C-alpha positions as semicolon CSV with decimal commas, in nm:
position;residue;x (nm);y (nm);z (nm)
1;M;-3,726;23,201;-12,823
2;K;-4,102;23,228;-12,794
3;I;-4,232;23,249;-12,437
4;S;-4,584;23,125;-12,375
5;M;-4,835;23,334;-12,184
6;L;-4,998;23,015;-12,052
7;Q;-4,927;22,854;-11,720
8;P;-4,717;22,534;-11,741
9;D;-5,023;22,323;-11,650
10;D;-5,212;22,470;-11,948
11;L;-4,946;22,386;-12,208
12;A;-4,965;22,081;-12,433
13;P;-4,756;21,790;-12,310
14;T;-4,425;21,716;-12,476
15;P;-4,464;21,429;-12,727
16;T;-4,313;21,101;-12,609
17;S;-4,182;20,798;-12,796
18;L;-4,516;20,628;-12,725
19;D;-4,693;20,918;-12,902
20;Q;-4,469;20,862;-13,205
21;I;-4,543;20,487;-13,205
22;L;-4,917;20,550;-13,183
23;Q;-4,896;20,809;-13,463
24;S;-4,713;20,560;-13,682
25;Q;-4,970;20,288;-13,609
26;L;-5,254;20,528;-13,690
27;E;-5,096;20,622;-14,023
28;E;-5,042;20,254;-14,107
29;A;-5,405;20,168;-14,024
30;V;-5,541;20,461;-14,228
31;G;-5,322;20,352;-14,522
32;Y;-5,445;19,993;-14,493
33;Y;-5,814;20,090;-14,485
34;F;-5,766;20,337;-14,769
35;Y;-5,593;20,080;-14,993
36;T;-5,835;19,795;-14,920
37;G;-6,128;20,030;-14,985
38;C;-6,004;20,111;-15,336
39;D;-6,117;19,929;-15,649
40;R;-5,872;19,699;-15,831
41;I;-5,778;19,958;-16,093
42;T;-5,683;20,211;-15,827
43;Q;-5,498;19,944;-15,626
44;T;-5,304;19,850;-15,940
45;L;-5,210;20,213;-16,002
46;L;-5,102;20,259;-15,640
47;A;-4,900;19,935;-15,649
48;Q;-4,690;20,084;-15,932
49;C;-4,593;20,379;-15,712
50;Q;-4,447;20,455;-15,374
51;W;-4,720;20,599;-15,155
52;S;-4,788;20,675;-14,792
53;I;-5,033;20,859;-14,571
54;V;-4,885;21,085;-14,305
55;S;-5,067;21,301;-14,055
56;L;-4,892;21,628;-13,989
57;D;-5,129;21,923;-13,988
58;I;-5,370;21,738;-14,218
59;P;-5,361;21,371;-14,331
60;T;-5,174;21,366;-14,661
61;L;-5,159;21,089;-14,920
62;T;-4,830;21,130;-15,105
63;I;-4,786;20,931;-15,425
64;A;-4,449;20,921;-15,603
65;C;-4,491;20,799;-15,961
66;P;-4,211;20,612;-16,139
67;D;-4,285;20,753;-16,487
68;A;-4,501;20,994;-16,687
69;K;-4,756;20,732;-16,796
70;T;-4,829;20,625;-16,438
71;Y;-4,841;20,990;-16,331
72;W;-5,104;21,078;-16,592
73;N;-5,305;20,763;-16,518
74;L;-5,313;20,857;-16,150
75;V;-5,397;21,222;-16,213
76;S;-5,682;21,119;-16,444
77;N;-5,810;20,889;-16,166
78;I;-5,776;21,151;-15,890
79;K;-6,153;21,185;-15,837
80;C;-6,185;20,815;-15,749
81;I;-5,876;20,830;-15,530
82;S;-6,013;21,133;-15,343
83;D;-6,347;20,957;-15,295
84;Y;-6,174;20,653;-15,143
85;L;-5,956;20,871;-14,922
86;S;-6,252;21,075;-14,795
87;R;-6,413;20,752;-14,672
88;V;-6,119;20,703;-14,435
89;T;-6,023;21,056;-14,333
90;R;-6,129;21,409;-14,404
91;P;-6,027;21,671;-14,453
92;S;-5,714;21,542;-14,624
93;R;-5,476;21,618;-14,907
94;I;-5,339;21,424;-15,203
95;E;-4,998;21,501;-15,351
96;V;-4,888;21,331;-15,672
97;I;-4,519;21,363;-15,754
98;P;-4,403;21,295;-16,111
99;G;-4,109;21,059;-16,146
100;D;-3,976;21,220;-16,461
101;R;-3,964;21,573;-16,313
102;K;-4,107;21,704;-16,642
103;N;-4,470;21,707;-16,533
104;F;-4,631;21,930;-16,274
105;Y;-4,642;21,843;-15,907
106;F;-5,015;21,785;-15,842
107;K;-5,187;21,866;-15,513
108;V;-5,558;21,854;-15,422
109;E;-5,751;21,910;-15,100
110;V;-6,010;21,642;-15,017
111;G;-6,325;21,683;-14,810
112;A;-6,254;22,039;-14,703
113;S;-6,554;22,228;-14,572
114;M;-6,715;22,441;-14,839
115;G;-6,870;22,677;-14,587
116;N;-7,227;22,554;-14,635
117;D;-7,245;22,317;-14,336
């Protein structure tokens, strides 16, 4: 068990059910604004997949593709997808999961600081 050196008043509060509800609403809103900000081609590609945006350590768009063709279409369109996602949240991450398990799991960081700010 890890014991904190901080006083109890200095510790982060324990998350409540309201925090979880607000987190869920935030993720839903980010997903909505991301999707509506995409062009029709990207929306069509996303509609063929299961996708969600979750905020753990960094907001992550996870896209599960049903087949190899959709996977490769999405991966070839990843620049546009990352541009749309960076309009809503940054930094963020995109994970594309192949449905056929024969292709590579694809992950890209979006809007990360390049150190020249």
